[in-house]
C-alpha positions in Angstrom: 0.0 0.0 0.0 2.8 2.4 0.9 4.4 1.8 -2.6 1.1 2.6 -4.3 0.7 5.8 -2.2 4.2 6.9 -3.1 3.5 6.2 -6.8 0.3 8.3 -6.5 2.2 11.1 -4.8 4.7 11.1 -7.7 1.9 11.2 -10.3 0.2 13.9 -8.2 3.3 16.0 -8.1 3.5 16.0 -11.9 -0.3 16.3 -12.4 -0.5 19.3 -10.2 2.9 20.6 -11.1 3.7 24.0 -12.8 2.6 22.8 -16.2 -0.8 21.8 -15.0 -1.4 25.0 -13.1 -0.2 26.9 -16.2 -2.7 24.9 -18.4 -5.6 25.6 -16.1 -4.8 29.3 -15.5 -3.7 29.8 -19.1 -6.9 28.3 -20.5 -9.1 30.4 -18.2 -7.1 33.6 -19.0 -7.2 32.8 -22.8 -11.0 32.3 -22.7 -11.5 35.4 -20.5 -9.6 37.6 -23.0 -11.1 35.9 -26.1 -14.6 36.5 -24.6 -13.6 40.1 -23.8 -14.4 39.6 -20.1 -18.1 38.9 -20.9 -18.5 36.3 -18.1 -17.3 38.8 -15.6 -19.1 41.8 -17.1 -22.4 39.9 -17.6 -22.6 38.6 -14.0 -25.9 40.4 -13.3 -27.3 39.2 -16.6 -26.5 35.7 -15.5 -28.5 36.2 -12.4 -31.4 37.5 -14.5 -31.2 34.3 -16.7 -31.1 32.2 -13.6 -34.3 33.8 -12.2 -36.1 33.4 -15.5 -34.9 29.8 -15.7 -36.9 28.7 -12.8 -39.3 27.1 -15.3 -39.0 26.5 -19.0 -40.8 24.8 -21.8 -37.8 24.6 -24.2 -36.1 21.4 -25.1 -34.3 19.6 -22.3 -34.9 17.5 -19.2 -34.7 19.9 -16.3 -35.1 23.7 -15.9 -32.0 25.9 -16.3 -32.4 26.8 -12.6 -32.4 23.1 -11.6 -29.5 22.4 -13.9 -27.4 25.0 -12.0 -28.6 23.7 -8.7 -27.6 20.2 -9.8 -24.1 21.5 -10.8 -23.9 23.4 -7.5 -25.0 20.4 -5.6 -21.8 18.7 -6.8 -19.6 21.7 -6.4 -20.8 23.2 -3.1 -19.6 20.3 -0.9 -16.8 19.5 1.5 -14.5 21.5 -0.8 -16.1 24.6 0.6 -15.6 23.5 4.2 -12.9 20.9 4.4 -11.2 21.9 1.1 -10.7 25.5 2.1 -9.4 24.5 5.5 -7.0 22.1 3.9 -5.7 24.8 1.5 -5.0 27.1 4.5 -3.4 24.2 6.5 -0.9 23.3 3.8 -0.6 26.6 1.9 -1.2 29.3 4.6 -3.6 32.3 4.2 -2.1 33.1 0.8 -3.7 30.1 -0.7 -7.1 31.9 -0.5 -5.8 34.6 -2.9 -5.0 32.0 -5.5 -8.4 30.4 -5.0 -10.0 33.7 -5.8 -7.9 34.3 -8.9 -8.5 30.8 -10.3 -12.3 31.4 -9.7 -12.4 34.7 -11.5 -10.9 33.4 -14.6 -12.7 30.1 -14.1 -16.0 31.9 -14.7 -15.0 32.1 -18.4 -14.0 28.4 -18.4 -17.3 27.3 -16.9 -19.2 29.6 -19.3 -17.4 28.0 -22.3 -17.9 24.4 -20.9 -21.7 24.9 -20.6 -22.0 26.6 -23.9 -20.3 23.8 -25.7 -22.2 21.2 -23.7 -25.6 22.5 -24.8 -24.5 23.3 -28.4 -23.2 19.7 -29.0 -25.5 17.7 -26.8 -27.4 14.6 -28.0 -30.6 12.7 -27.2 -29.9 9.2 -26.0 -32.0 6.0 -26.7 -34.2 6.7 -23.7 -35.1 10.2 -24.9 -32.9 12.0 -22.4 -30.5 14.9 -23.3 -26.8 14.0 -22.7 -23.7 16.2 -23.1 -20.4 17.2 -21.7 -16.8 17.1 -22.7 -16.9 13.6 -24.2 -19.7 14.7 -26.5 -18.4 18.1 -27.5 -15.0 16.4 -28.2 -16.6 13.8 -30.4 -19.2 16.1 -32.1 -17.1 19.3 -32.1 -13.7 18.0 -33.0 -14.8 15.0 -35.1 -14.7 11.2 -34.7 -10.9 11.2 -35.1 -10.8 12.8 -31.6 -13.1 10.4 -30.0 -10.2 8.8 -28.1 -9.8 12.1 -26.2 -13.4 11.9 -25.2 -12.9 8.3 -24.1 -10.0 9.3 -21.9 -12.1 12.0 -20.3 -15.0 9.6 -19.7 -12.7 7.0 -18.1 -11.1 9.4 -15.6 -14.4 11.2 -15.1 -16.1 8.0 -14.1 -13.3 7.0 -11.8 -12.8 10.5 -10.3 -16.4 10.5 -9.1 -15.7 7.7 -6.7 -13.1 10.0 -5.0 -14.2 13.6 -5.3 -17.9 12.9 -5.3 -18.3 9.7 -3.2 -15.8 8.4 -0.7 -14.3 11.8 0.3 -17.8 13.2 0.9 -18.9 10.2 2.9 -15.7 10.3 4.9 -16.1 14.0 5.8 -19.7 13.4 6.9 -18.7 10.5 9.1 -15.9 12.5 10.6 -18.0 15.5 11.7 -21.0 13.4 12.7 -18.8 11.3 14.9 -17.1 14.4 16.5 -20.3 16.4 17.0 -23.0 13.7 17.7 -20.9 10.6 18.5 -22.5 8.8 15.5 -20.5 5.7 14.5 -18.8 6.3 11.0 -20.3 3.2 9.4 -23.8 4.2 10.6 -23.4 7.6 8.8 -22.1 5.7 5.7 -25.0 3.3 5.4 -27.5 6.0 6.2 -26.1 8.2 3.3 -26.1 5.2 1.0 -29.8 4.5 1.6 -30.8 8.1 1.1 -28.7 8.5 -2.0 -30.2 5.3 -3.4 -33.7 6.6 -3.0 -32.9 9.7 -4.9 -31.0 8.0 -7.7 -34.0 5.8 -8.5 -35.7 8.8 -10.1 -32.8 9.7 -12.4 -31.8 13.3 -13.4 -35.3 14.7 -12.9 -35.5 13.7 -9.3 -31.8 14.7 -8.8 -32.7 18.1 -10.2 -35.8 18.5 -8.0 -33.9 17.5 -4.8 -31.0 19.8 -5.7 -33.4 22.7 -6.5 -34.8 22.5 -3.0 -31.8 21.5 -0.9 -29.0 23.6 -2.4 -30.6 27.1 -1.8 -31.7 26.0 1.7 -28.3 24.6 2.8 -26.4 27.6 1.3 -28.5 30.1 3.2 -28.1 28.0 6.4 -24.3 27.8 6.2 -23.6 31.2 4.7 -25.9 32.8 7.3 -23.9 31.2 10.1 -20.6 32.3 8.6 -21.8 35.9 8.2 -22.9 35.9 11.8 -19.3 34.9 12.9 -17.9 37.6 10.7 -20.3 40.2 12.1 -19.1 39.4 15.6 -15.4 39.7 14.5 -15.9 42.5 12.0 -12.9 44.4 13.4 -10.5 41.5 12.4 -11.7 41.2 8.8 -9.2 43.9 7.4 -6.3 42.1 9.1 -7.4 38.7 7.7 -7.6 40.1 4.2 -4.2 41.8 4.6 -2.7 38.4 5.7 -4.2 36.7 2.7 -2.9 39.2 0.2 0.6 39.4 1.9 1.1 35.7 2.1 0.0 35.1 -1.5 3.5 36.4 -2.4 5.5 35.8 0.7 6.2 32.6 2.8 4.1 32.0 5.9 6.1 31.5 9.1 5.2 28.8 11.6 2.9 30.0 14.3 1.0 28.2 17.0 0.0 24.8 15.5 0.6 26.0 11.9 3.7 24.5 10.4 4.4 27.3 7.9 4.2 27.3 4.1 6.1 28.4 1.0 4.7 30.6 -1.7 4.6 27.6 -4.0 2.5 25.7 -1.5 0.1 28.7 -1.4 -0.2 28.6 -5.2 -0.4 24.9 -5.5 -2.9 24.2 -2.8 -4.9 27.3 -3.5 -5.4 26.4 -7.1 -5.9 22.7 -6.5 -8.5 23.2 -3.8 -10.1 26.0 -5.8 -10.5 23.6 -8.7 -11.7 20.9 -6.4 -14.3 23.3 -5.0 -15.7 25.0 -8.1 -14.6 22.4 -10.7 -14.0 25.0 -13.5 -12.0 23.2 -16.1 -12.7 19.7 -14.8 -15.6 19.2 -17.3 -18.0 17.9 -14.7 -20.6 20.7 -14.5 -21.3 20.9 -18.2 -22.7 17.3 -18.0 -25.5 18.7 -15.8 -26.0 21.9 -17.9 -26.4 19.8 -21.1 -29.7 18.6 -19.7 -31.2 22.1 -19.3 -34.4 23.1 -20.9 -33.0 25.8 -23.2 -32.7 26.4 -26.9 -29.7 28.7 -26.6 -26.3 27.6 -25.3 -25.1 31.1 -24.4 -28.0 31.6 -22.0 -27.1 28.5 -20.2 -23.5 29.5 -20.3 -24.3 32.7 -18.4 -26.2 30.6 -15.8 -23.4 28.1 -15.5 -20.7 30.7 -14.8 -22.6 31.7 -11.6 -21.7 28.4 -10.1 -18.0 29.3 -9.9 -18.8 32.8 -8.5 -21.2 31.5 -5.9 -19.1 28.5 -4.9 -15.7 30.2 -4.5 -16.1 33.9 -4.3 -19.0 33.7 -1.9 -19.1 30.4 0.0 -15.4 29.6 0.1 -14.5 33.1 1.0 -16.8 33.1 4.0 -15.3 29.8 5.3 -11.8 31.2 4.8 -12.5 34.5 6.6 -14.2 32.6 9.5 -11.0 30.5 9.9 -8.8 33.6 9.8 -10.7 36.0 12.0 -11.2 33.4 14.8 -7.5 32.5 14.7 -8.3 28.9 14.2 -5.9 28.6 11.2 -3.0 28.5 13.8 -4.6 25.7 15.8 -3.0 22.8 13.9 -6.3 21.3 13.0 -7.0 20.3 9.4 -10.0 19.6 7.1 -13.6 19.8 8.2 -12.3 19.7 11.9 -10.5 23.0 11.4 -13.7 24.6 10.0 -15.7 23.2 12.8 -13.2 24.5 15.3 -13.3 28.0 13.7 -17.1 28.1 13.8 -17.2 26.9 17.4 -14.6 29.6 18.3 -17.0 32.2 16.9 -20.4 30.8 17.9 -19.7 28.2 20.6 -21.5 24.8 20.3 -23.9 26.2 17.8 -21.0 26.9 15.4 -19.9 23.3 15.5 -23.5 22.2 14.7 -23.6 24.6 11.8 -20.5 23.0 10.3 -21.6 19.5 11.1 -25.1 19.9 9.5 -23.6 21.9 6.7 -21.0 19.2 5.9 -23.8 16.5 6.0 -26.1 18.4 3.6 -23.3 19.6 1.3 -21.8 16.1 1.1 -25.2 14.5 0.5 -26.0 16.8 -2.5 -22.4 16.4 -3.8 -22.8 12.6 -3.8 -26.0 12.7 -5.8 -24.7 15.4 -8.2 -21.5 13.5 -8.9 -23.4 10.2 -9.3 -25.0 11.7 -12.4 -21.7 13.0 -13.8 -19.9 9.6 -13.4 -23.0 7.7 -14.6 -23.0 9.7 -17.9 -19.3 9.1 -18.3 -20.0 5.4 -17.9 -23.0 5.6 -20.3 -20.7 7.2 -23.0 -18.3 4.2 -22.6 -20.8 1.3 -22.2 -24.2 2.6 -23.3 -27.5 3.2 -21.6 -27.7 -0.3 -20.2 -24.9 0.5 -17.7 -27.0 3.1 -15.9 -28.7 0.9 -13.3 -25.6 -1.3 -12.5 -23.6 1.9 -12.1 -26.1 3.4 -9.6 -26.0 0.2 -7.6 -22.1 0.2 -7.5 -22.2 3.9 -6.6 -24.4 3.3 -3.6 -22.4 0.3 -2.4 -19.1 2.2 -2.5 -20.4 5.1 -0.2 -20.0 3.2 3.1 -16.5 2.2 2.1 -15.4 5.8 2.5 -16.4 5.6 6.2 -14.6 2.3 6.9 -12.4 2.4 10.0 -8.8 3.1 9.1 -9.4 4.9 5.9 -6.8 7.7 5.6 -8.4 11.0 4.6 -5.1 12.4 3.3 -4.7 9.5 0.9 -8.3 10.0 -0.4 -7.6 13.6 -1.1 -4.4 12.7 -2.9 -6.1 10.2 -5.1 -9.0 12.6 -5.8 -6.6 15.5 -6.7 -4.8 13.2 -9.2 -7.9 12.0 -10.9 -9.2 15.5 -11.1 -6.1 16.6 -13.0 -6.2 13.6 -15.3 -9.9 14.3 -16.3 -9.2 18.1 -16.7 -6.4 17.7 -19.3 -8.6 16.3 -22.2 -11.3 18.8 -21.3 -8.9 21.8 -21.4 -7.4 20.7 -24.7 -11.0 20.5 -26.1 -11.8 24.0 -24.8 -8.8 25.5 -26.4 -9.5 23.8 -29.8 -13.2 24.6 -29.7 -12.8 28.2 -28.4 -13.5 29.7 -31.8 -17.0 28.1 -31.6 -17.6 29.7 -28.2 -16.3 33.1 -29.3 -18.5 33.1 -32.4 -21.7 32.0 -30.6 -21.1 34.6 -27.8 -20.5 37.4 -30.2 -23.6 36.6 -32.3 -25.8 36.3 -29.2 -24.7 39.6 -27.5 -24.9 41.5 -30.8 -28.6 40.7 -31.0 -30.4 43.3 -28.9 -33.6 41.1 -29.0 -31.9 38.8 -26.5 -32.1 41.5 -23.8 -35.8 42.2 -24.1 
């Protein structure tokens, strides 16, 4: 096992090395410039399209609103609680700056992904809309590029069991055990049963559940975080100053914090930022491809909100709570660090907010990622694989809560698989960028689209 972990560490060091960070950031920056900052400039227009997209009679399986909620159900998860804490633990306060930066340019990436997903989507044998990187690679680049779509589908299917399954279950079990003394395996089997009940209804039930749970859980967690910040409002300027300073300067050891280099801040900030908002991974466009819309650009403006809400709003609140309470120097890591920060700010109530937040976030992430991985499996093996895949997905959930499971190893494997599925998607985004630029220019040149 140790040899396998060392091998994964070596692969991870390459997968999340300078070249990967340059590819992610470079693709986002290239798309941002090519789109002339439209994703950032049209932020309020995106919210308008989201509001109008609560119901739709256009072609698709679920409303544009529920498509975003399904995507957010997979992105707003333990990455916003445990992931942010892990970024600070390994990279120091400066890691948050790099999370912000990758999120801002990631809005253009997410916009482009969703636009291509709707533009090149298909209808499967069961009459459902399917799309995502594997489809816009095959339909946009041609059959000679199908191998690249297959690579994405393989790693996308496998990545789900890490980023969207075992890690989520493990995080829930950890906080439920700490806060309520619930045995980890009890948490694991409970989650498995609840997820199984949702998955029986397919994408429509997933969309309905996400459409109700995601807004509720976001308000619950964000509200608790804002209360902590209100009680420590005098420390917010200092926290922001530390984030900006240590983005470009090493962080010295203090308290239980071991210290961090600038490279660690960049690496873990970008890696955890991508883990959190998934811009560039190619996962979210699989959900947006099912939206009831006749125009890919409209769904693109809705999709880019996912990156903004996930990282700029939710992750920032978590980070600032950890900073203003001084919990970042406690030596704690992961969801335990976030729970410690909230309890420092609100007492026992704070710990409950994190515990319930992790449980809800993780649950919706598991159902959201089940759909992503299932569609990757469907691309590889056909529609007949859907039911067997759902059964396997549910069975694996309790394994993430099994005694002796190392959370650090799970994160390491998840990070590696994320990078491997991102590479073919980023290549496709760069090659298909002229399609995105043309569709965007045509759409925003038509004033009728703003009536």
